[in-house]
N, C-alpha and C positions, 0 to 999 in steps of 0.2 A: 618578302613583306608579308606580315601576318594578315589574316582575313579581317575585314572591317567589322566593327561591332557597334550597335546602337544602344543608348541608355537614356532613359528619362529619370530625372532626379527632382524630388521635391524636398525643400529645406524649410523647416518651420522653427521659429524662435525670434530673437531680435536680430533680424537680417536685412532691415531696410534703414537707410540713412546712416549706415556704419561702414560704408566702403565694401560691402559684400560682393556686389556685382563686378566692380573692377578687379577685386581679388580673384573671382571666378574666371574673369576674362584673361588675366595674366597667367593663371594656372593652366587654363586650357591652351593658350598660345604656347606656353613653355613645353607642354606635352604633345604638341602638334595635333590637337584635337579641333574638330570643326563642330558647328552647331550654334546654339544661342543661350542666353540667359535673360530673364526678365523678372521684375517685381510683379507679384499678384497680390490681391487682397487676402491671400492665405499664406503668404511667405515668398519664397523665391523658387522659380521653376527653371530647370536646366535641361537641355537636350544635347547629347553628345554623339558624334560619330568619330570613330578612330580605332586604332589597334587595341585589343583587349588589355595587354600589359600597361599601356599608357593610360587607359581609362581607370584601371585598378590603382595606379599610382596617383592619379587625379583624386580619386575618392579618398585615398589614405591621407593625402595632404589637406583635403577639404575638411576632414574630421579633426586632424591633429593640430592645424595651425591657422584657424580662421582669423579675421581681423580683430583687433583688441577690444572693440566695443560690442562685438557681436556675441550672440549666445545661441548655439544650436540646441534646440530642445528635441527635435525629431528630424531624422534624415531617412527618407525612403526612396527606393529606386526600383525600376523594372526594365527589362529588356524591351527594345522597340526595333522596328525595321530600320535599316540604314536609309537615311533620307537624301544622301548625296550632297550635303552642305559643302560649299567651297571654302568657307572661312568661319571664324567664330565671331558672333556679333552680340551686342547688347541691344535688345529690342524693346519696344514700347511696353509700358506697364499694362497689366490686365486687371480688371476689377470685376468682382462678383459681389453683389449686395449681401449675399448670405455668408461670405467668408470674413475672416478677421485675422489679424496678426498682432503679436505683442509689439510695443513701441519703445524705442530707446528713451531712457530718461535724459534730461539735460546733463551735459558733461563739461567739466572744467577745461580750459584752454590746454592744448597738448604741448609737449616740449618743442615740436617743430614750429608751431604757430607762435609760441612765446619767443623763440629765437628770432623769427621774422619780425615780430612786433618791435624789437629793439635793434634791428639791423638797418642802419641808414641807407644801405644800398637796395633794400627790398621795397617793392612798390606799395606794400601795405605797412610801411614803417609808421608806427604810432597810430595805426587805425584801430579804433576801439571795438570794432566788430569783426576782427579777423577770426576765421574758423576754417575747418576742413572736415573731411568725413570722419576724423578721429576725435572731434571735439565740437563744443558749441551747443546752441539751443536745439532741443528736439520737442519734448512734451509741452513745454510752455508756449510754443508757437504753432503747433499742429492743430488744424481744425477738423480734418477728416483723413481717412485712409483711402488709397495708399499714400505713403509719405512722399509726396511730390510737391514741388514748390507752389503750384497753384492752390494747394490745400493748406498753405501756411500763411502766417502774417507777413512773409517776405514776398508775397505775390505782387504787392504794389511797387516793388523795386525792380524794374527791368534791368537785366544784366548788361553791362558794357561789353564791347567786343573782347577785351582781355579776359574778363570773368567768364564770358560765354565759351571762349576757347578752352579754358581750364575745365569748365563744367562738362564739356562734351568730349574731353580726352580721357579715355579709359586708363591711360597710364599716369594720369595726374592725380595727386593727392586730393584734389578738390573735385574729382569727377562725381557729378550728381550730389555734391554737398548742397543741400537745399537752401541753407542760409548764406551761401557764398555771396560775397560783396567786397567792394573796395571803396576808397574815398570818392571815386568817380561816379559810382552808381548806387551806393548803398546808404544805409541809415547814417544819421549824423547826431552828434550830441549838442546840447544847448545849455547855457547857463541862464537861469531865469531868476530875477529878483523883483519882488513886488509886482508880480504878474507881467513883467516886461522882460523880453528876451534881450540879454545884454550882449552875448556873443555866442559863436558856434565853434565847433571843432577844437583844435588845440588851444585856442584862446579861452574857450569855455572851460576847458580842463584847468588851465592855470588860474582862472578866476575862482574856481572851486577850491583849489589847493590854497590859494591866498585866504579865502573865507575861513577854511578850517584852521589855518595858521593863526588867524585873528580871534579864534574862539567861537566862531559861528556854528550853528547847527544846520546841516544840509539834508534835504531829502534827495536821495540818489536813486534813480531808476536802474534796476539791475536786470537779472535774468528772469526771475519769476515774480517781481514786484518791487516796491520801493523800500529802501532802508533809510533810517536816520543815521547820520554820521557826524561825529565830532572828534576832537582831540581827546583820546582816552586819558591822557595825563593832566588835562585841564579840569581840575575839580569843579570850578564854577560852571563850565560848560556841561559837565556830566550832571550836576545838580539841577541845572536849568532844564536839561532834557528830561530828567525824571519828573520835574514839576509840570512840564508841558504835556508829556505823554500820560500823566497820572499813573506812572509806574513807580510806586513808592520804594520798593526794595527788591523786586525781582531782578536777578542778574541781567546785565547787558552782554550781548555777544561782542567779541572783539575780533579785529582783523589786523594781521601784520604781514609785511612783505615776504618774510622768510622765516625758516626754522631758527636761524641764528638770532633773529629779533625776539622770537617767542622765548628762547632759552634764557633771556635776561630777566624774565619775570616768572617762569614756571619751570618745574622739574619735568623733563620729558623722557619717557622710556623709548626704546627702539620700536615697540609696538605702537606707541602713540605717534611717533614720527611717521611710521608707515601709514597710519590711519589719516593723519593730517594731509599727507601727500597723495592719497588715492585720487582717482579721477573724479570721484563724487564730491570731494572737498567738504566734508561735514564740519560743523562746529564740534570740537572735541573738548571735553571737560578735563582740565589739567590741574595738577596740584601746584598751588602757589609756592614760590620760593619764600623762605623766611625773610629774605631781604628785598622782597618785591616792592618796587617804588611806585607802582600804580595806586591810585586812590582807592580806599576801602569802599567808596560809594559805588564802584562798578559792580560789586557783588557783596553787599553787606551780610556779615555773619557767615560767609562761606569760606571754605578752605580751597575751593577750586575756582578757576577762571575758564570761561568758554572761549577758546580761540579757534579761528579758521584762517587758512591761507587764501589769497585772492583766487577766484575761480573764473573771472571773466577778464578779457584784455583791458576793459575800462578800469577794473579794480587794480590791475597791475600798474597802469598809468597813473592812477590816482595816488597810489601808495609808493610810487617810485622814490627810493631813498634820496634825501638831500639833508644837508647839515641843519637847515632851519625848518624841516618838516617833521611832524610827529611820527614816531616810530610805530605807534599803535593807534588805531581808530576804533571808536565804538561803531559797530555796524549792526544795529538792532532793527527789528521789523518796523516798517513805516505804517504805523497805525496809532490810534488812541487805544489805551489799554483795553484788552478783551475784544476789540473789533478785529475783523479780518484784515490782513495786510492789503494796502492799496496797490492796485496794479494797472488801472486804466487812467489815462492822462487827466480827463475831466474830473473824475472822482477824486484823484489825488490832489488836484488843484483845490477842490472844495474842502476835502478833509484834512489835508496836510499843511495848507498855507498858514493857518493860525499857529502851527507848531514849528514850522521850519523858517529859518531866515532867508533861505534861497533854495533853488532846485538845480541839480545837475541831472538833466533828463535826456531822452532820445526819442526818435520817431519810429523805432521798430516796435510793432505791436506785441503785446503779451496776450495770448488767448486764454491761458489758464494760470491763475496765480499759484505759485509754489513757494512755500516757506523753506528756510534752510533746515537741513537735517541736523540732529544733535546726537552725538555718540560719546561713549566713554569706554575705556579699557578696564575690564574686570577679569581677574584671574588670567591675565595675559591674552584675553580675547576681546574683540570689539563687540559691543552691545549697543542697541538703539535706545535712546531716550525719546527721540522723535524721528520718524522715517518719512522723508519728503523729497526735497530736491536732490537729484543725483540717483535716487533709488526708485521713486514712483514715476511711471506706473509699471516698473519692472515686475512681471508676474511671479508669483510663488507657484512652483510646480507641485501639483498634488500627487500623492502616491496611488490615487485611484481616480476614476472618471466620475464626475458628478453632474447633476442637472444644472440648468441655468438658475442661479439663485442671487437675489439681492439681500444682503445682510446690512442692517441699518446702523449697527454699532452702538456705542454708549453715549452718554450725555457729555462726559468730560473727555478731552483729548481725542475727539472723534475722528475716526477713519471708517469709511464704509468699505464693503467688499462685494465684488461681483464675480461670479464663477461661470466658467464655460469649459466643457470637456475636462481637461486635466489641469486647468489654470485657475488660480485665484488672483484676480486683479484687486490688489489692496491699494486703496486710494492714498493720495498725498494727505498731509496733515490738514484737517479742517479746523480744529479748535474746539473750544467748549461751546456747546449748543445752548447758549444762555440768552441770546438776543436775536432780533430779526435779521440783522446784517449777516451773522454767521449762518443762520438757517438758509438765507438766500444763497450764500456761497456753497453750502451743502447741496441744495437742490440743483444748482447749475452744474456742479461737478458730477453729480449722479447722471444727469442727462448727457453730459459730455462723454463719460465713460461708456454708457450704454450705446451711444452713437459710434464711438471709435471702435469698440470691440464687438459690435453687432449683437448685443445681448438683449434679449427680451425675457426677463425673469419669469420662470414658471412657479417659483416659490419665493416667499418673502420671510425673512427671519428678523427678529428684533429682541430687545431686552424685555425682561419680565416686568420692569417698572412701568406702570401705566402712564406716568406723567412726564417721562422723558420726551423731548421734542422729536428725537429719532424714532421712538416708539409710535408717537402720534402720526408721524409722517408715514411709517410703515403700515399702520392700520388703515390710514386714508388711502394709501396707494393700493393696498390689497382690496379694499372695497371698490375703488374706482376700476381696477383692472380685472376684478373677479378672480384673484389669485389667493391661495391659502397663505395665512400668516401664522408663523410658528414662533411663539414667545420662548425665549431661552433664558434660564437662570444665569445670572451674571458670573458667578464663580465656576459654574459648569463650563461656560464659554471660555473663561481663563484657562481651565484645565485642557479643554479640547484644542485651543489655540497653541498651547505649549506642545501638545502631542503632534499636531500638524507641523509645527515649526521644526520638529525633529523627524519628519517624514514617517511617523508612526502609522503603520498599515495593519492595524489589528484592533479587534474589539476587546482584547485582554485588558483588564483594569490595571491602573497604576495608583500610587499614592499621590494625591495632589495637595501640596502646601500652598493654598491660595490666600495670600495675605494682602489686603489693600485697605482703602479708606471707607468706601461705600459700595454696597451692592444689595439690591432688593432680593430678600430671601423668599423661599417658598411659603414661609409662615407669615409673611407680611412685615417682618422686622428687618432691620438693617444688619446685614452680615458683613464680614470682613476679616475674621480670624478663623478661617475654615480649613479643616483637614478632611479632604474628600477621598473616597475610594471610587474609582470609576474610569470611564473612557468616553468615547464619542456618543454612545447610545444611552448613557445614564450615569447616575452617581449616587453614592450613599454618603451622608454627612456623618463621618465617624467621630470627629472631635470638633469643638468650637470654643473660642474664648468665652469665659464667663461674661454674662450680660452686665452692662451698666447703662445708665441713661445719658442722653445728650440734652441737658437743660437749655431750652430755647431752640432746639432743632438746628437749623442752619446757623444760628447765632453761635452755637457751641463750636461748629466747625471753623468759624472765623475767629473765635475767642477760645483758645485752648485752656485758658484759666477756668472756664466753665466746666470743661471736662475734668480738670484737676480737682475741682471742688466735688464733682460727682464721684470720682474715684475715692476721695477721702471719705465721703458720706457712705459709700458702699462698704468701707472697712470700719465704720463707726469711729473714725479718727477725727479729732477736733480741727476746726478751721482756725488754727492759731494765727494771731495777728502778725507774727514774724514771717509767715510763708509768703513768697512772692505772688502766688496766685490769689491769696486773700487781699494782699495790699493793692492789687489792681482794681478792686471794687470799692465803692462807697458802702456805708452801712446799709443804706436803703437797697442798693443793688444786691448785696449779700442776702438780704431778707427775701427779695424777689426770687433769686436763684434757689434759695433753700426751699421756698414754697413750691417752685416748679418741680424740684426733685422729689420732695415728700409726697406731693399730690399728683405727680406725673402729668403735669399740665404742659402741653407742648414739649414733652420730653421723651422722644422715642427711644426704645431700647436698641442697643447695638452690641454686636460681638466683634467690632472692628479692631484689627491689630493696628491699622494706621492711626485710629483715634487714640489708642493706648499710647503710641509714640508721642502724639500731640500732648496728651495729659502729662506724661512724664517730663517732657520738655518744659512744660509750665511749672510743674512741681519743683524742679531744681533751678528755676529762675532763668531759663534760656529764652523762652518766647511765650508771651501772654496773649498777644494778638497777632494774626497773620495777615499779610497783604497779598499773598498768592498761595495757591494750592500746594500743600506739602511742605511749606516753609519751616514749620516747627520741627518736623521729623528730619528734614535736611540739616538743620542747624544742630540738632541733637547728634546726628552722625558726624558732622564736621568737627565737633569738639572731642570726639572719642580718642582716648589714649591707645594707640595701637600696640603698646608694649604691656598693657595691663592683662593679666591672665586670670584674675578673679572673676567670679560670676555670681549672679543671683539665681535662685531656684524657684521654678514654677511648681505648682502642685497639680499633678495629673489625676483627674477623677474619671469615673467610668466613661463619660462622654464629653466632659468639659475640661478646659484648661483654666485653672484657678490662678489668677495673678496676685492674690492677696499677699503671699509670702514675699514676692518681689517688691511690692509697694511698701510693705513694712520695712524691708531692708533698705530701700532707697531713702525713705523718710528718716530712718535712724542714721544712715551715713551722711545725709545732707545736713541734718541738725547737729551732728558732731563735727561738721566742718570739712568732710572729705571733698576733694575737688570734683567739680562737675564732669571733668574729662574722665576721671576714674569711674564715677557712677555710670556715666554713659557707656563706657567700655564694658563694665560688668553686666549692664542690662543687655547689651548686644551679645556678649558671650553666653549669657544665660539663655537667651532666646535660641541661639544656635544649638546649644546642648538640648534644649527642649525639643527642637525639631528632630534631632537624632533619636531621642527617647520615644517620641510619638511614632516615628517610622519603625523603630524596633518592635514596639507593641503590635503594630499592624502586620509587620512581617511574620512575627510569631503566630499571629492569628490566621494569616492568609497565605503566607509564602511569597507575597509580592515584594520585589526588591527594586523596582523602578520608581523614582520619585520625581515628580514634575513641580518646578518652582515657577509660580506665576502670580501676578498682582503687583501693584505699584510699590509695595514695601520692598520687593526684591531689586529695585533700583539702588538700594542702599548697598554700596560696594563693600563696606565693612562687614555687614551681616551676610551678604551673599558669599563672600570669600570664606568666612568662618564656617558657615553652614555647609557649603559644598565640600570643604576640606574634611570636616568631621564625618559627613555622610559617606564620602568616597573611602575614607580610611576604615569605615565599617562595612565595606562591600555593598554599598547601595549604588545604583546606576542613576546619576543625576541628569535630568532633562531640564534645560533652561532655554530661554529665547535667544535667537541669534539672527533671525530674518525680520522680525517685527519687535517692537518694544514689549516689555513685560507689563507695562501699565495698561490703562483702558484702551489704548490704541490697538491692542490685539483682539479686543472683544468681537468685532465684526467677523474676523477670521474664524473664531471659535463658533459663533452663531451659524456661519455658513456651513461648516463641516458637520455640525450637529444636525442641522436641517437636512443636509444631504444624506447622512447615514440613516436618519429616521425614515427616509423615503426610498432607500435602496432595497 
């Protein structure tokens, strides 16, 4: 027998609520080791006594095959005296107010639980809240750390003897699964109509299915909040939902029971199937089939549909296939347009009752609202459009250690970021900070993150724009807490976020193609078509799109026809009565817009690439008014002919990008009857070629060959693929986003790292 050896191990990462301790227990028993394991507020602590070869084998397996939902960020160990343990135990959690750990996001139902859900012999047969350590709610129910049941919304449900036995058995799949429950002791579902509970449990489910069959709109309480649901094939129900939500044209998310169902309506690649089936279960943007039978009203003017698979047991039960039940449901956020998603029962009753015919709800509390994540596959890789449920608050590991920073983020698509040590905790999707309700949601989430991760910010970062609500919050917070506030230019933040997203650990500059709709520039104008040279510590604005004005300011953003008129004016082209943008105005309105442009009355200058897309969309008759952000550009992309190889040519001047030749060509082609799909494709192709030319100029000047693509314009899959292909073929190294969206959701991450590097 070898000499006994003692080892203390500390594991940090996502290691609580994911079956890590029972995994350690079984591994220790298998290797004849004694000692203990416990959760702490800083991770998982382990002490081992045993023969050295057995301990080495334990360490090897611990690193190589941890539980599926866990993530080991750091594993440290040191030798200790042999303590004479007689067995291996799982001991009580330890908490230190100064410590913190990452927390697992909410995860979709696992295959084992799904099998049990539809197994008549299982005691949890058809129970809507079945879960185990490999699946179920996490972030949405946790109130504090360590992640133990008393600190979750499940605290009010005492376990029955059967659940308690599973919970306390280290060899059981539900050992210390904090949301463990069954029909005898756990949450229940209810069907509510006209504020009256009609029925509970299985009968409530069947009431809900019958209501959907008959064309009704339901408010359904899910994992992170309420959804509105209806039959996606029922055009009348879809139109009525749009009318009630005041969501005129923005696409609805859809849910289907299986991949086989989705295939009937969309073309799906192997990468998209993999993304749909991940444990995170995001909404995935998929190309519509040419013979898609679903109504156009689901996603007007779009070539894509956003589908997701069920991710809770309740969803699977609700969508269970039957001959007379819809194959696809609308499953869109439970809110009035632009408000935060409802997640608290009383609030939902007040806000959603006028919009829903009935409720399918439950009595498990949601502590933190979490919207669905949205993704798409671009160049065979998954990218984020919205990062939320299933991913937040999963931290982004930094390539360097930073101070504790709060970064407030942007105005649109807001996410905030908090940093500590080598972690960036990037929040779930907050939304557009344009109303009091969303600002309330923002402040609540900031407080929750700071409490969970024990962060007291030493530095505050925000956008340069003085009127953003996020900036005002940051300035007030800095004044109240006596902390320095660092304003960060919007496009510099985009560039830095892209670098961090690629674990860039250098102050060497890169080329930044930062194209979006709006960003406050250092000169007080609106930027958005920026070619930067820089890194974390600073930037040079090497090129930018030629300036044009936005007549009416925000009115122009909502009415691309105003931008089209401005572009025509900048080229001294006539406002011909046959142009769609001219036809959308009365004679009086045309005179007002003309006066605004000529006299520059409420007509701020911009260099925005996103606004150029909007203007071109209007010029060729695609979209004159928008009902949601980015609509004109999205529809311009949607109509592009992928087989077209022609392109339009920009004129590159010493420090500006002149779009005049492009617009002249577009107007000529449009007026001679060329199809809008060809015009759109030539514009996209021309922009891709422009990007390559700009980068070649800078490489010749500086030797830089790394190019970072960031900004909302790069959500355009057609443009992204074309540009990446051309740059790579010319030996540029392309950096793009993969952990956070390329849109303004990434801004807070960039703000945080810029503030950190400025203070290192």
